[in-house]
Backbone as CSV, one residue per row, in Angstrom:
resi,resn,N_x,N_y,N_z,CA_x,CA_y,CA_z,C_x,C_y,C_z
1,MET,19.141,-183.189,44.932,17.920,-184.116,44.796,16.620,-183.356,44.932
2,GLU,15.839,-183.390,43.931,14.517,-182.715,44.011,13.540,-183.543,44.854
3,ILE,12.826,-182.812,45.715,11.926,-183.542,46.676,10.687,-183.780,45.899
4,GLN,10.266,-185.001,45.931,9.054,-185.557,45.139,7.977,-186.012,46.120
5,ARG,6.739,-185.800,45.818,5.600,-186.146,46.651,5.530,-187.549,46.972
6,SER,6.179,-188.461,46.161,6.071,-189.895,46.288,7.097,-190.396,47.371
7,MET,7.941,-189.434,47.803,8.999,-189.887,48.791,8.343,-190.149,50.185
8,LYS,9.102,-191.028,50.883,8.835,-191.245,52.307,9.405,-190.152,53.201
9,VAL,8.584,-189.478,53.918,9.061,-188.314,54.748,9.041,-188.803,56.211
10,ALA,10.101,-188.560,56.886,10.296,-188.816,58.356,10.339,-187.447,59.109
11,VAL,9.430,-187.201,59.967,9.468,-186.038,60.914,10.197,-186.451,62.071
12,LEU,11.465,-185.943,62.291,12.264,-186.278,63.417,11.894,-185.449,64.612
13,LEU,11.525,-185.969,65.716,11.037,-185.256,66.892,11.504,-185.923,68.144
14,GLY,11.171,-185.137,69.211,11.526,-185.795,70.615,12.874,-185.546,70.896
15,GLY,13.789,-186.645,70.766,15.086,-186.557,70.941,15.564,-186.728,72.425
16,MET,16.816,-186.262,72.664,17.429,-186.543,73.999,17.772,-185.322,74.775
17,SER,17.240,-184.200,74.370,17.668,-182.910,75.038,16.586,-182.521,76.127
18,ALA,16.859,-181.441,76.842,15.978,-180.856,77.797,14.734,-180.335,77.101
19,GLU,14.853,-180.095,75.865,13.658,-179.485,75.021,12.832,-180.633,74.397
20,ARG,12.939,-181.795,74.851,12.234,-182.928,74.237,10.671,-182.733,74.121
21,ALA,10.100,-182.239,75.313,8.664,-182.054,75.314,8.193,-181.020,74.303
22,VAL,8.915,-179.988,74.112,8.520,-178.964,73.070,8.753,-179.554,71.666
23,SER,9.756,-180.382,71.523,9.944,-180.978,70.180,8.919,-182.013,69.726
24,LEU,8.412,-182.657,70.752,7.304,-183.585,70.509,6.093,-182.825,69.973
25,GLN,5.785,-181.606,70.657,4.705,-180.820,70.085,4.923,-180.292,68.744
26,SER,6.056,-179.802,68.551,6.448,-179.252,67.267,6.337,-180.338,66.105
27,GLY,6.884,-181.537,66.364,6.935,-182.594,65.368,5.486,-183.041,65.144
28,ALA,4.666,-183.169,66.128,3.236,-183.658,65.883,2.498,-182.635,65.012
29,ALA,2.759,-181.352,65.303,2.156,-180.323,64.468,2.577,-180.297,62.967
30,VAL,3.896,-180.565,62.734,4.460,-180.640,61.396,4.002,-181.807,60.679
31,ALA,3.928,-183.016,61.339,3.498,-184.233,60.721,2.024,-184.080,60.342
32,GLY,1.214,-183.490,61.133,-0.123,-183.277,60.832,-0.360,-182.433,59.608
33,ALA,0.484,-181.335,59.556,0.310,-180.432,58.381,0.727,-181.117,57.120
34,LEU,1.771,-181.966,57.108,2.207,-182.666,55.954,1.210,-183.669,55.514
35,ARG,0.613,-184.367,56.467,-0.438,-185.368,56.135,-1.617,-184.726,55.460
36,ARG,-1.952,-183.453,55.963,-3.131,-182.768,55.387,-2.744,-182.340,53.919
37,ARG,-1.639,-182.289,53.647,-1.112,-181.889,52.222,-0.763,-183.207,51.379
38,GLY,-1.107,-184.396,52.004,-0.983,-185.562,51.180,0.365,-186.275,51.141
39,TRP,1.252,-185.826,51.964,2.599,-186.514,52.074,2.489,-187.817,52.865
40,ASP,3.397,-188.763,52.579,3.519,-189.968,53.260,4.508,-189.824,54.410
41,VAL,4.001,-189.778,55.644,4.769,-189.231,56.688,4.932,-190.344,57.845
42,VAL,6.097,-190.532,58.364,6.342,-191.237,59.537,6.968,-190.447,60.635
43,GLU,6.569,-190.527,61.918,7.096,-189.784,62.979,8.174,-190.650,63.628
44,ILE,9.469,-190.242,63.883,10.470,-190.922,64.499,10.969,-190.236,65.710
45,ASP,10.807,-190.855,66.864,11.434,-190.258,68.056,12.928,-190.585,68.116
46,VAL,13.669,-189.537,68.084,15.193,-189.671,67.876,15.915,-190.242,69.115
47,GLY,16.603,-191.313,68.869,17.403,-191.955,69.941,18.698,-192.550,69.331
48,PRO,19.441,-193.308,70.090,20.607,-193.875,69.488,20.409,-194.844,68.397
49,ASP,19.140,-195.307,68.279,18.943,-196.316,67.162,18.372,-195.484,65.873
50,LEU,18.568,-194.154,65.707,18.097,-193.413,64.639,18.492,-194.056,63.273
51,PRO,19.722,-194.409,63.003,20.046,-195.023,61.701,19.220,-196.127,61.399
52,ALA,18.995,-197.100,62.348,18.174,-198.311,62.161,16.859,-197.928,61.777
53,GLN,16.261,-196.937,62.535,14.795,-196.506,62.274,14.728,-195.865,60.864
54,LEU,15.703,-195.042,60.450,15.531,-194.550,59.107,15.590,-195.549,58.017
55,ALA,16.497,-196.538,58.223,16.551,-197.600,57.228,15.344,-198.372,57.179
56,ALA,14.818,-198.829,58.438,13.598,-199.678,58.525,12.347,-199.002,57.909
57,HIS,12.276,-197.776,58.019,11.106,-197.083,57.391,11.346,-196.586,55.964
58,GLY,12.492,-196.894,55.410,12.762,-196.482,54.025,12.743,-194.950,53.844
59,VAL,13.155,-194.187,54.796,13.064,-192.764,54.735,13.900,-192.159,53.591
60,GLN,13.297,-191.272,52.846,13.920,-190.676,51.794,14.183,-189.055,51.907
61,VAL,13.486,-188.596,52.911,13.670,-187.105,53.136,13.322,-186.896,54.681
62,ALA,14.019,-186.085,55.390,13.733,-185.846,56.837,13.331,-184.369,57.142
63,TRP,12.167,-184.232,57.915,11.812,-182.942,58.333,12.245,-182.790,59.801
64,LEU,13.227,-181.929,60.113,13.843,-181.921,61.539,12.926,-181.000,62.371
65,ALA,12.331,-181.603,63.311,11.610,-180.844,64.332,12.228,-181.013,65.728
66,LEU,13.539,-181.173,65.758,14.281,-181.425,67.058,14.708,-179.985,67.546
67,HIS,14.783,-180.009,68.877,15.280,-178.778,69.549,16.408,-179.144,70.490
68,GLY,17.427,-178.386,70.617,18.504,-178.571,71.639,19.517,-179.650,71.195
69,ARG,20.274,-180.152,72.158,21.412,-181.027,71.842,20.926,-182.283,71.078
70,PHE,21.876,-182.823,70.283,21.640,-184.003,69.438,20.530,-183.826,68.400
71,GLY,20.204,-182.597,68.083,19.246,-182.429,67.076,19.320,-180.964,66.391
72,GLU,19.734,-180.032,67.133,19.901,-178.692,66.635,21.303,-178.236,66.488
73,ASP,22.215,-179.117,66.934,23.550,-178.743,67.067,24.558,-179.332,66.009
74,GLY,24.000,-179.921,64.976,24.738,-180.531,63.922,24.897,-182.071,64.022
75,CYS,24.653,-182.652,65.048,24.830,-184.045,65.213,23.947,-184.825,64.279
76,VAL,22.698,-184.651,64.227,21.714,-185.429,63.364,21.933,-184.998,61.924
77,GLN,22.281,-183.715,61.733,22.550,-183.279,60.406,23.785,-184.020,59.751
78,GLY,24.805,-184.272,60.589,26.020,-184.962,60.151,25.591,-186.408,59.717
79,LEU,24.818,-186.983,60.626,24.329,-188.399,60.301,23.572,-188.464,59.000
80,LEU,22.750,-187.535,58.854,21.894,-187.621,57.574,22.752,-187.300,56.311
81,GLU,23.813,-186.528,56.476,24.769,-186.408,55.434,25.462,-187.716,55.060
82,ILE,25.838,-188.491,56.106,26.425,-189.647,55.802,25.595,-190.656,55.084
83,MET,24.228,-190.657,55.481,23.248,-191.607,54.979,22.731,-191.058,53.657
84,ARG,23.222,-189.863,53.282,22.668,-189.228,52.035,21.110,-189.101,51.986
85,ILE,20.616,-188.712,53.126,19.142,-188.411,53.242,19.042,-186.883,53.238
86,PRO,18.317,-186.336,52.382,18.050,-184.821,52.453,17.249,-184.475,53.597
87,TYR,17.513,-183.345,54.160,16.847,-182.863,55.410,16.587,-181.437,55.384
88,THR,15.731,-180.918,56.192,15.306,-179.533,56.248,16.334,-178.772,57.101
89,GLY,16.349,-177.447,56.852,17.134,-176.604,57.710,18.703,-176.491,57.297
90,SER,19.430,-176.019,58.242,20.898,-175.663,58.124,21.678,-176.976,58.087
91,GLY,22.959,-176.785,57.535,24.009,-177.879,57.562,24.639,-178.184,58.896
92,PRO,25.575,-179.138,58.989,26.125,-179.447,60.294,26.896,-178.291,60.911
93,ALA,27.832,-177.638,60.053,28.638,-176.590,60.581,27.869,-175.388,61.092
94,ALA,26.905,-174.907,60.243,26.113,-173.781,60.640,25.261,-174.139,61.854
95,SER,24.739,-175.288,61.987,23.951,-175.716,63.129,24.807,-175.653,64.294
96,ALA,25.929,-176.194,64.174,26.847,-176.265,65.388,27.244,-174.907,65.906
97,VAL,27.603,-173.942,65.063,27.890,-172.646,65.417,26.837,-171.876,65.946
98,ALA,25.662,-171.899,65.280,24.429,-171.155,65.784,23.890,-171.690,67.091
99,MET,24.184,-173.002,67.443,23.711,-173.531,68.691,24.415,-172.895,69.819
100,ASP,25.629,-172.368,69.617,26.463,-171.852,70.712,26.460,-170.388,70.621
101,LYS,25.811,-169.783,71.621,25.600,-168.189,71.500,26.938,-167.462,71.571
102,LEU,28.003,-168.049,72.193,29.274,-167.387,72.308,30.020,-167.422,70.849
103,LEU,29.944,-168.648,70.341,30.565,-168.627,68.926,29.717,-167.870,67.929
104,THR,28.403,-167.795,68.092,27.592,-167.050,67.141,28.000,-165.585,67.202
105,LYS,28.204,-165.028,68.377,28.464,-163.654,68.528,29.923,-163.370,67.985
106,ARG,30.827,-164.312,68.196,32.230,-164.112,67.751,32.174,-164.067,66.258
107,VAL,31.303,-164.909,65.559,31.242,-164.950,64.119,30.626,-163.639,63.508
108,LEU,29.718,-163.152,64.240,29.042,-162.021,63.792,29.744,-160.659,64.034
109,GLU,30.778,-160.702,64.896,31.425,-159.354,65.160,32.046,-158.816,63.741
110,GLY,31.942,-157.456,63.761,32.366,-156.809,62.609,31.433,-156.703,61.405
111,ASN,30.151,-157.156,61.630,29.243,-157.082,60.591,28.120,-155.998,60.776
112,GLY,28.399,-155.116,61.672,27.427,-153.967,61.774,26.321,-154.134,62.674
113,MET,26.315,-155.293,63.522,25.114,-155.609,64.348,25.520,-155.065,65.747
114,ALA,24.490,-154.705,66.521,24.586,-154.282,67.918,24.616,-155.564,68.736
115,LEU,25.918,-155.785,69.360,26.059,-157.070,70.147,26.217,-156.626,71.702
116,ILE,25.446,-157.291,72.515,25.347,-156.876,73.925,26.768,-157.128,74.604
117,PRO,27.386,-156.247,75.401,28.626,-156.557,76.115,28.385,-157.722,77.076
118,GLN,29.381,-158.540,77.224,29.217,-159.727,78.054,30.450,-160.060,78.864
119,VAL,30.318,-160.899,79.827,31.535,-161.507,80.466,31.199,-163.068,80.433
120,VAL,32.327,-163.852,80.063,32.119,-165.235,80.039,32.970,-165.999,81.148
121,LEU,32.233,-166.764,81.818,32.899,-167.567,82.904,33.077,-168.972,82.446
122,GLY,34.422,-169.499,82.608,34.664,-170.787,82.346,34.498,-171.632,83.571
123,ALA,34.736,-172.925,83.372,34.585,-173.877,84.549,35.406,-173.517,85.822
124,GLY,34.744,-173.275,86.867,35.434,-172.833,88.106,35.702,-171.412,88.172
125,ASP,35.476,-170.614,87.233,35.774,-169.138,87.324,34.929,-168.447,88.349
126,PRO,35.410,-167.628,89.195,34.507,-166.883,90.136,33.763,-165.810,89.448
127,ILE,32.647,-165.320,90.029,31.916,-164.224,89.485,32.638,-162.953,89.798
128,PRO,32.910,-162.170,88.807,33.681,-160.845,89.050,33.121,-159.992,90.070
129,SER,33.877,-159.569,91.039,33.292,-158.736,92.136,32.818,-157.386,91.639
130,GLN,33.277,-156.821,90.580,32.868,-155.503,90.073,31.861,-155.587,88.997
131,LEU,31.203,-156.700,88.858,30.218,-156.896,87.824,29.029,-155.916,88.064
132,GLN,28.676,-155.037,87.019,27.525,-154.284,87.177,26.196,-154.942,86.960
133,LEU,25.265,-154.918,87.971,24.034,-155.522,87.839,22.920,-154.477,87.342
134,PRO,21.830,-154.944,86.738,21.468,-156.321,86.410,22.170,-156.878,85.277
135,VAL,22.210,-158.252,85.245,22.698,-158.970,84.021,21.739,-160.078,83.725
136,VAL,21.929,-160.759,82.614,21.194,-161.905,82.230,22.253,-163.038,82.101
137,ALA,22.054,-164.068,82.938,22.993,-165.229,82.951,22.406,-166.273,82.060
138,LYS,23.229,-166.783,81.093,22.793,-167.765,80.118,23.797,-168.891,80.065
139,THR,23.262,-170.093,79.754,24.127,-171.195,79.267,24.218,-171.033,77.807
140,PRO,25.479,-171.012,77.145,25.564,-170.676,75.758,24.906,-171.627,74.833
141,THR,24.684,-172.793,75.229,24.047,-173.769,74.329,22.591,-174.099,74.633
142,GLY,22.039,-173.383,75.514,20.570,-173.625,75.984,19.590,-173.013,74.805
143,GLY,18.382,-173.548,75.035,17.271,-173.025,74.154,15.955,-173.115,74.914
144,SER,14.901,-172.580,74.238,13.554,-172.488,74.771,13.696,-171.878,76.170
145,THR,14.557,-170.878,76.360,14.690,-169.991,77.556,15.147,-170.899,78.737
146,LEU,15.696,-172.123,78.540,16.118,-172.964,79.608,17.569,-172.471,79.939
147,GLY,17.871,-172.435,81.226,19.245,-171.949,81.555,19.528,-170.537,81.448
148,ILE,18.300,-169.734,81.552,18.465,-168.232,81.415,17.919,-167.680,82.713
149,SER,18.615,-166.695,83.298,18.104,-166.060,84.559,18.369,-164.656,84.532
150,PHE,17.415,-163.799,84.945,17.526,-162.339,85.003,17.961,-162.024,86.521
151,CYS,19.079,-161.454,86.628,19.765,-161.334,87.919,19.941,-159.797,88.281
152,ARG,19.105,-159.362,89.267,19.167,-158.009,89.828,20.032,-157.847,91.018
153,THR,20.221,-158.913,91.764,20.938,-158.835,93.117,22.086,-159.814,93.030
154,SER,23.079,-159.691,93.920,24.157,-160.650,94.006,23.681,-161.999,94.314
155,GLU,22.639,-162.100,95.140,22.086,-163.482,95.479,21.368,-164.087,94.219
156,GLU,20.652,-163.302,93.401,20.078,-163.851,92.207,21.211,-164.198,91.182
157,LEU,22.244,-163.433,91.217,23.448,-163.747,90.318,23.991,-165.097,90.602
158,GLU,24.333,-165.328,91.880,24.884,-166.615,92.321,23.952,-167.813,91.975
159,ALA,22.641,-167.632,92.162,21.670,-168.639,91.834,21.566,-168.856,90.329
160,GLY,21.688,-167.739,89.572,21.606,-167.909,88.112,22.781,-168.547,87.544
161,VAL,23.961,-168.211,87.999,25.215,-168.921,87.566,25.134,-170.476,87.903
162,ALA,24.697,-170.776,89.110,24.539,-172.071,89.545,23.500,-172.865,88.650
163,ASP,22.435,-172.191,88.300,21.511,-172.834,87.447,22.067,-173.102,85.987
164,CYS,22.852,-172.071,85.482,23.437,-172.329,84.210,24.431,-173.466,84.201
165,ARG,25.195,-173.612,85.265,26.175,-174.634,85.376,25.508,-176.104,85.402
166,LEU,24.267,-176.111,85.637,23.528,-177.446,85.513,23.566,-177.848,84.070
167,HIS,23.616,-176.933,83.175,23.485,-177.206,81.686,24.807,-177.292,81.009
168,GLY,25.801,-176.701,81.606,27.161,-176.767,80.968,28.190,-176.020,81.852
169,GLU,29.404,-176.072,81.532,30.500,-175.407,82.290,30.573,-173.900,82.127
170,ALA,30.453,-173.486,80.770,30.604,-172.038,80.591,29.210,-171.319,80.898
171,VAL,29.445,-170.068,81.317,28.271,-169.233,81.717,28.492,-167.938,81.013
172,GLN,27.486,-167.394,80.355,27.484,-166.072,79.663,26.625,-165.077,80.453
173,LEU,27.349,-164.043,80.884,26.750,-162.894,81.631,26.649,-161.678,80.782
174,GLU,25.400,-161.420,80.302,25.176,-160.265,79.376,24.632,-159.017,80.102
175,SER,25.148,-157.932,79.792,24.503,-156.669,80.431,23.021,-156.612,80.068
176,PHE,22.276,-156.162,81.023,20.786,-156.095,80.782,20.553,-154.905,79.885
177,VAL,19.706,-155.131,78.790,19.304,-154.128,77.970,17.763,-154.005,78.130
178,GLU,17.381,-152.872,78.544,15.889,-152.704,78.721,15.221,-152.330,77.435
179,GLY,14.168,-152.933,77.122,13.482,-152.754,75.875,12.483,-153.657,75.541
180,VAL,12.059,-153.835,74.269,11.062,-154.725,73.747,11.829,-155.830,73.071
181,GLU,11.382,-157.036,73.474,11.968,-158.262,72.784,11.111,-158.407,71.537
182,ILE,11.883,-158.694,70.463,11.260,-158.932,69.145,12.024,-160.200,68.553
183,THR,11.317,-160.745,67.538,11.964,-161.817,66.850,11.713,-161.628,65.282
184,VAL,12.684,-162.202,64.503,12.516,-161.969,63.101,12.750,-163.310,62.465
185,ALA,11.679,-164.032,62.081,11.681,-165.256,61.388,12.171,-165.090,59.958
186,MET,12.908,-166.106,59.489,13.430,-165.993,58.123,13.166,-167.345,57.361
187,LEU,12.767,-167.251,56.009,12.548,-168.429,55.267,13.621,-168.365,54.147
188,ASP,14.673,-169.239,54.147,15.758,-169.271,53.122,16.397,-167.903,53.099
189,GLY,16.613,-167.266,54.217,17.421,-166.041,54.282,16.503,-164.792,54.068
190,GLU,15.236,-164.951,53.735,14.417,-163.706,53.552,13.505,-163.476,54.762
191,PRO,13.643,-162.230,55.410,13.035,-162.076,56.691,11.503,-161.912,56.470
192,LEU,10.744,-162.431,57.506,9.331,-162.322,57.525,8.989,-161.080,58.465
193,PRO,7.665,-160.698,58.532,7.292,-159.562,59.486,7.796,-159.788,60.862
194,VAL,8.146,-158.696,61.468,8.746,-158.686,62.791,7.618,-158.920,63.866
195,VAL,7.882,-159.851,64.880,6.863,-160.029,65.943,7.556,-159.361,67.233
196,ALA,6.673,-158.626,67.992,6.993,-158.083,69.294,6.479,-159.106,70.313
197,ILE,7.369,-159.268,71.412,6.994,-160.174,72.473,6.773,-159.461,73.682
198,ARG,5.600,-159.578,74.285,5.275,-158.690,75.386,4.718,-159.636,76.556
199,PRO,5.609,-160.252,77.400,5.192,-161.112,78.426,4.536,-160.322,79.554
200,GLU,3.496,-160.902,80.142,2.754,-160.204,81.227,3.591,-159.978,82.472
201,GLY,4.659,-160.978,82.762,5.446,-160.778,83.936,6.716,-159.979,83.610
202,GLY,6.912,-159.538,82.435,8.116,-158.752,82.126,9.286,-159.536,81.588
203,PHE,9.229,-160.832,81.822,10.439,-161.614,81.350,9.909,-162.832,80.550
204,PHE,10.529,-163.089,79.492,10.071,-164.041,78.527,10.688,-165.327,78.924
205,ASP,10.221,-166.025,80.041,10.805,-167.300,80.462,10.079,-168.532,79.857
206,PHE,10.489,-169.702,80.373,9.896,-170.902,79.675,8.280,-170.950,79.772
207,GLU,7.867,-170.451,81.063,6.429,-170.622,81.277,5.703,-169.636,80.497
208,ALA,6.235,-168.390,80.371,5.608,-167.363,79.490,5.612,-167.759,78.035
209,LYS,6.648,-168.490,77.649,6.818,-168.799,76.220,5.817,-169.864,75.859
210,TYR,5.580,-170.838,76.674,4.669,-171.934,76.253,3.392,-172.199,76.956
211,THR,2.948,-171.092,77.773,1.641,-171.116,78.354,0.721,-170.104,77.677
212,LYS,-0.408,-170.495,77.158,-1.314,-169.744,76.514,-1.712,-168.505,77.548
213,GLY,-1.818,-167.312,76.907,-2.275,-166.192,77.739,-1.254,-165.531,78.542
214,ARG,-0.087,-166.074,78.706,0.983,-165.508,79.491,1.812,-164.406,78.768
215,THR,1.656,-164.374,77.474,2.474,-163.461,76.663,1.585,-162.950,75.535
216,ARG,1.687,-161.667,75.237,1.010,-160.999,74.183,1.912,-160.911,72.977
217,TYR,1.543,-161.336,71.772,2.477,-161.107,70.594,1.769,-160.146,69.689
218,VAL,2.657,-159.248,69.164,2.093,-158.172,68.264,2.832,-158.295,66.946
219,VAL,2.065,-158.564,65.811,2.628,-158.639,64.582,1.669,-157.956,63.567
220,PRO,2.336,-157.018,62.749,3.669,-156.505,62.838,4.041,-155.779,64.118
221,ALA,5.247,-155.907,64.551,5.633,-155.301,65.832,5.345,-153.993,65.996
222,ASP,4.890,-153.574,67.167,4.575,-152.158,67.482,5.733,-151.431,67.979
223,ILE,6.765,-151.322,67.054,8.046,-150.561,67.280,8.195,-149.596,66.105
224,PRO,9.105,-148.692,66.239,9.410,-147.765,65.086,9.734,-148.568,63.850
225,PRO,9.236,-148.124,62.725,9.554,-148.853,61.452,10.994,-148.940,61.226
226,ALA,11.763,-147.907,61.544,13.180,-147.990,61.272,13.910,-149.076,62.076
227,ALA,13.362,-149.351,63.278,13.927,-150.405,64.159,13.554,-151.754,63.596
228,ALA,12.305,-151.978,63.101,11.901,-153.192,62.479,12.771,-153.386,61.237
229,GLU,13.040,-152.380,60.425,13.781,-152.642,59.183,15.181,-153.024,59.459
230,ARG,15.730,-152.359,60.498,17.128,-152.664,60.901,17.229,-154.098,61.423
231,ALA,16.242,-154.536,62.186,16.250,-155.888,62.741,16.134,-156.946,61.644
232,GLN,15.314,-156.673,60.646,15.175,-157.477,59.503,16.512,-157.642,58.749
233,ARG,17.086,-156.437,58.500,18.350,-156.450,57.838,19.467,-157.233,58.687
234,ASP,19.545,-156.954,60.012,20.535,-157.696,60.852,20.299,-159.184,60.787
235,ALA,18.955,-159.500,60.833,18.687,-161.010,60.809,19.119,-161.645,59.554
236,ALA,18.903,-160.927,58.400,19.303,-161.469,57.188,20.874,-161.587,57.056
237,VAL,21.501,-160.621,57.657,23.045,-160.702,57.699,23.472,-161.840,58.498
238,ALA,22.785,-162.065,59.645,23.162,-163.212,60.460,22.956,-164.485,59.794
239,ALA,21.918,-164.683,59.031,21.633,-165.893,58.278,22.606,-166.122,57.204
240,ARG,23.026,-165.015,56.598,24.056,-165.133,55.458,25.381,-165.539,56.045
241,VAL,25.845,-164.766,57.036,27.215,-164.971,57.542,27.353,-166.312,58.186
242,LEU,26.342,-166.808,58.873,26.330,-168.147,59.555,26.099,-169.224,58.627
243,GLY,25.473,-168.896,57.390,25.206,-170.030,56.395,23.965,-170.712,56.717
244,LEU,22.943,-170.060,57.259,21.695,-170.686,57.664,20.640,-170.832,56.467
245,SER,19.840,-171.897,56.561,18.987,-172.163,55.505,17.657,-172.678,56.161
246,GLY,16.581,-172.802,55.194,15.351,-173.280,55.799,14.582,-172.212,56.583
247,VAL,13.836,-172.594,57.583,13.269,-171.627,58.470,14.088,-171.465,59.686
248,CYS,14.409,-170.188,60.073,15.231,-169.975,61.218,14.692,-168.634,61.878
249,ARG,15.284,-168.298,62.958,14.694,-167.109,63.641,15.806,-166.352,64.433
250,ALA,15.865,-165.052,64.292,16.765,-164.226,65.038,16.098,-163.443,66.070
251,ASP,16.579,-163.380,67.357,15.938,-162.599,68.428,16.714,-161.254,68.798
252,PHE,16.015,-160.336,69.135,16.612,-158.983,69.472,15.941,-158.336,70.684
253,ILE,16.554,-157.447,71.310,15.926,-156.458,72.290,16.046,-155.113,71.580
254,VAL,14.935,-154.406,71.461,14.955,-153.042,70.850,14.916,-151.976,72.080
255,ASP,16.025,-151.229,72.194,16.057,-150.305,73.336,15.307,-149.073,73.056
256,PRO,15.220,-148.177,74.126,14.349,-146.830,73.880,14.915,-146.074,72.809
257,ALA,16.033,-146.131,72.381,16.589,-145.384,71.189,16.284,-146.037,69.835
258,GLY,15.712,-147.305,69.836,15.293,-147.929,68.650,16.451,-148.801,68.084
259,VAL,17.410,-149.123,68.921,18.571,-149.981,68.466,18.162,-151.429,68.725
260,PRO,18.159,-152.264,67.721,17.880,-153.721,67.997,19.181,-154.430,68.353
261,TRP,19.312,-154.884,69.673,20.476,-155.625,70.107,20.307,-157.061,69.891
262,PHE,21.228,-157.670,69.207,21.172,-159.132,68.925,21.186,-159.938,70.075
263,LEU,20.427,-160.962,70.213,20.451,-161.987,71.175,20.949,-163.343,70.827
264,GLU,20.307,-163.876,69.876,20.658,-165.253,69.410,19.910,-165.603,68.065
265,VAL,20.317,-166.716,67.612,19.571,-167.303,66.366,19.068,-168.670,66.711
266,ASN,18.054,-169.110,66.188,17.471,-170.478,66.423,17.306,-171.145,64.967
267,THR,18.079,-172.177,64.701,18.170,-172.878,63.473,16.953,-173.771,63.226
268,ILE,16.292,-174.212,64.289,15.067,-175.042,64.252,14.012,-174.448,65.255
269,PRO,13.481,-173.338,64.860,12.505,-172.646,65.835,11.265,-173.591,66.019
270,GLY,10.533,-173.277,67.130,9.422,-174.053,67.456,8.254,-174.017,66.480
271,MET,7.450,-175.120,66.351,6.360,-175.149,65.459,5.141,-175.617,66.250
272,THR,5.007,-175.106,67.573,3.838,-175.317,68.376,2.695,-174.275,68.007
273,GLU,1.560,-174.422,68.666,0.450,-173.518,68.363,0.837,-172.062,68.868
274,THR,1.790,-171.878,69.882,2.105,-170.601,70.310,3.581,-170.145,69.705
275,SER,4.017,-170.845,68.704,5.298,-170.551,68.186,5.292,-169.234,67.281
276,LEU,6.452,-168.682,67.213,6.553,-167.331,66.696,6.708,-167.379,65.024
277,SER,7.556,-168.323,64.626,7.751,-168.365,63.141,6.462,-168.599,62.318
278,PRO,5.526,-169.578,62.673,4.269,-169.667,61.997,3.420,-168.365,62.060
279,MET,3.603,-167.634,63.239,2.822,-166.450,63.446,3.268,-165.337,62.418
280,ALA,4.651,-165.259,62.270,5.145,-164.309,61.317,4.812,-164.696,59.829
281,ALA,4.842,-166.096,59.516,4.448,-166.489,58.249,2.975,-166.116,57.936
282,ARG,2.043,-166.327,58.955,0.571,-166.025,58.743,0.462,-164.511,58.360
283,GLU,1.306,-163.609,58.968,1.289,-162.239,58.630,1.661,-162.024,57.239
284,ALA,2.528,-162.890,56.734,3.014,-162.674,55.308,2.190,-163.470,54.337
285,GLY,1.025,-164.018,54.861,0.073,-164.582,53.903,0.296,-166.070,53.749
286,MET,1.124,-166.720,54.602,1.474,-168.089,54.516,0.677,-168.953,55.575
287,SER,-0.093,-169.952,55.272,-0.681,-170.812,56.286,0.285,-171.604,56.865
288,PHE,0.041,-172.329,57.995,0.936,-173.213,58.658,1.476,-174.300,57.721
289,GLU,0.402,-174.888,56.977,0.692,-175.838,55.926,1.556,-175.411,54.874
290,ASP,1.330,-174.122,54.401,2.189,-173.642,53.389,3.679,-173.509,53.851
291,LEU,3.841,-173.068,55.182,5.199,-172.865,55.653,5.869,-174.225,55.799
292,VAL,5.216,-175.226,56.384,5.808,-176.545,56.592,6.134,-177.171,55.326
293,GLU,5.284,-177.149,54.288,5.588,-177.711,52.998,6.646,-177.020,52.207
294,ALA,6.717,-175.660,52.297,7.848,-174.897,51.743,9.165,-175.369,52.298
295,VAL,9.189,-175.542,53.619,10.539,-175.997,54.291,10.919,-177.375,53.699
296,LEU,9.892,-178.221,53.589,10.197,-179.523,53.150,10.725,-179.624,51.667
297,LEU,10.127,-178.798,50.844,10.526,-178.766,49.479,11.873,-178.237,49.269
298,ALA,12.420,-177.477,50.339,13.848,-176.957,50.221,14.863,-177.908,50.778
299,ALA,14.401,-179.090,51.329,15.291,-179.992,51.997,16.441,-180.437,51.082
300,ARG,17.591,-180.560,51.595,18.778,-181.015,50.770,19.855,-181.543,51.676
301,ASN,20.896,-182.071,51.096,22.135,-182.291,51.719,23.053,-181.075,51.523
302,HIS,23.936,-180.820,52.480,24.776,-179.697,52.395,26.216,-180.078,51.987
303,LEU,26.565,-181.270,52.202,28.025,-181.513,52.039,28.254,-182.475,50.730
304,VAL,27.251,-182.432,49.882,27.541,-183.120,48.618,27.030,-182.203,47.500
305,PRO,27.429,-182.370,46.290,27.136,-181.441,45.227,25.668,-181.412,45.016
306,VAL,25.198,-180.259,44.562,23.697,-180.186,44.243,23.373,-181.199,43.129
307,GLY,22.345,-181.940,43.312,21.868,-182.876,42.290,22.508,-184.316,42.534
308,ALA,23.400,-184.426,43.479,23.988,-185.719,43.805,23.043,-186.579,44.535
């Protein structure tokens, strides 16, 4: 289905995850950009009554500004497929896999990317006594740096694992790679300029991510050109192998040897004033409105034939 300017557009925001507050900011920014371009927009705060809200507003296409569970994990995408409402971003299967950091790494194995060694703890598993510190403890399905701890001591490790288990049973313990964190935003599989992330405290946590002035962003990234090119190539490979579409983002750590170690992908990256994907798009000559509208015009259903 071709997206027409006469269509009723719903920006889906808020939702029921721990990332609700960030999603509200993203959605408000997206809705404002679409209105400035003349689109007929309604903002819908996603809850169990979403099907009724979509029907009541006569929604014909959806711009997904949801983050976390019930929005970025394929749930809403599946609902929109059933209702035959075109939507932005990736389909249900790609969204579900990319939401899980463990599944993502398993799918990407054997594709030439540098993947960080890890130990995975299931429910009730003890922390290995011979684990070499430091490590980064992660909840596999977390986002916005929630459920992530940098652990230098055994005490910090125990606290980090306990924090992760507040978000889910499994815990991912990745070896610490020292280097520069970078991100590669992509638009329909094409990588945008690389952004380097340099937090003042040395760790890109939730506060550093969403507080103005706590992190310095450099675009194009101040890393060796070969490292930037490899990261862009690896990001494009990840998008292709996982089947991602729309705007998405892959994160890496570049070590002193210039190797970009893959961290994760985000199928619905943030669209706040401090967000990274709009920053990369600006470097490529796209305004925020250009980016938001381009994503909308590519909206579609993934489980029905093209044109249906």
